[in-house]
C-alpha angles and dihedrals in degrees: 000000000000115000120238113265093216108075102182120050096175108133091015128118115240124188125201118202111200109127099169171057113028095238092047091050090052089052089054097051095080089056090053090048093049092049093050092045093052096037104031094169096054121106110235121201130182132198108211141158111271094242091060097040095094090063090058097040091068093048111103092209095062113076100181129022120199106200115202133177118214113156116238118249093197098054112113089231094049098104131213095290094051092110092057093048089047091050093050091046091048092054094049092044093051090051093049098048090044089058091051095047093047087067096046113011124195126242096213130028117196111195106197094161095070100202136121091254094051090048089053091050090052090055091060089075111086107235121333129126113283119208128185145149120290090217093054124141134231096033091297092143091067089066095054132086095196128032130206116214119218113217115227089238091067112083111156119087090227093056090049091054091049088065086079088065090054090050090055091050094246133117125226116237134205090254091061090068101080139109122234120217129172125249091237091053092049091050090050090053092048090052091047092053093044089054085061093049095258118128105204095184091058090046091055092056103031116069091193093058116109110270121234121224122204109213122194110190099171134078138169094248118072089212092063096060119115116215116275092231090054091054092049092050093048093047092051092048092051094047092046085056089058096258117135111228124203123194108213132187143100130302088264089061095054097090092050092047091049088056087058094046092052089063094049128098094202129056117246127194111259115209097160110120092003100084133051121241094263090046091050089050090052090049090053088051090057094046121105090215142004120220119183154092133301097286143119095277089056089060091045088056092050092050090046088053092242108147113249135215103192128189111214130188122138096021132066116247092205088062104035106009125122106296116247115212117224110280093014129097106167098132126092126205120204121197136163100242130208096043119133091210097050114131091013094152091224116147093206131036133178096214108021090204092163090062101034091054092060102095125215088233093059092049091046094049091047092050094048092046092051093047090050091049092049092048090053098044096045098052 
């Protein structure tokens, strides 16, 4: 990896290209924080999908957010004409961001998305130094002036992104791994919890107060889903223990979550579809524990330093699991071992053995053990 020739980016304009997905955006936030910490006078911009823009707009390190909307072609709900809609949206988006960058171009473009489309977006900036990954897909390398090599010893997506810090001649710090949320969003979450008879402020100061667990049962891949009956059994066991359980997610997840709740004997708090993305992030910050699948909210929890119990099947936790900061090991990974098809990377599966074989009892015992450990170590 060749080091950047320009050593001081203070006063310079730096553009990050990482439009999606939620987890990938979360893995890019520490890079933005490190850049702003080391070059406080730089102007940092970020091209991101419109649905994720609110998460960046409350981050003090990001000066300008460029929301775009290009429909996904890999989403299960995309439909057969998704590629055409994506093409049309890409053309109009390229034209729009080009107009904006013509007025105020950037000096450095960091393409962390590594796709043909992100390379095209980087080209809309007149001039500037374009930097990307050497192992990029979809001809992305042809758009870049400088390439960053990823050593084979580096597996996790977060560690790969941190190579951009090395390129800039800076070093990430523990303080760069944090999640920004707005005061208004935090107040909304406090009011939401109080409306369900949970006083979050008391919980933060009183170790004997009932913990609250944020559960995320939905994911983009069909193969990642855990059985509905398993979720219902786990939720009941936790709530019978005196733990308040909150089901989080988007409005699209509401129907699925309701199918879980119908099997339950206790009443959980349902936040799915009732909070915005920044508000959901603030709720995860307040939670004592996150339990869920390999998804964007899992990475939000890790960055917010909320301990994670993650259920993994088709994906590899060493590559995309909750990121452990140096000196910390508060996350727990649960997998059904001794399966030939484990970590298959398939988005759809007819049997989902890797998820079905994870029992509610194992998840419950892991969660309780972690909560007990945290209660002891944080006294």
